[in-house]
C-alpha positions, 0 to 999 in steps of 0.5 A: 483539513487538506488531503495530501495523499489518497491511496485506494484499493492497492494490490500487489502480486508476485510470481508468474501467471502460473504461480501468482501470490498476492502480497498486498490485498486491498489497502486504502487510506488517506493522509491529511496535511499535518498528520503523522502516519505509521504502518505497524504489523508483525515481522514479515507482514509486507509493510515495506511492500506497501511503500515500494509500489509504483504509484500512478496518478489517474 
């Protein structure tokens, strides 16, 4: 199949240098053409933060 999305080692932090909190720790996944993907987790587990990232193509 054809890979249409590849996400590797995503991390997200909140706060200031002296008071930093890690909201997302090392998320990686691939999506193939034709696949349906869902993100599941408990309330407050930062699911929305996963998709509110500024993603840069390197």
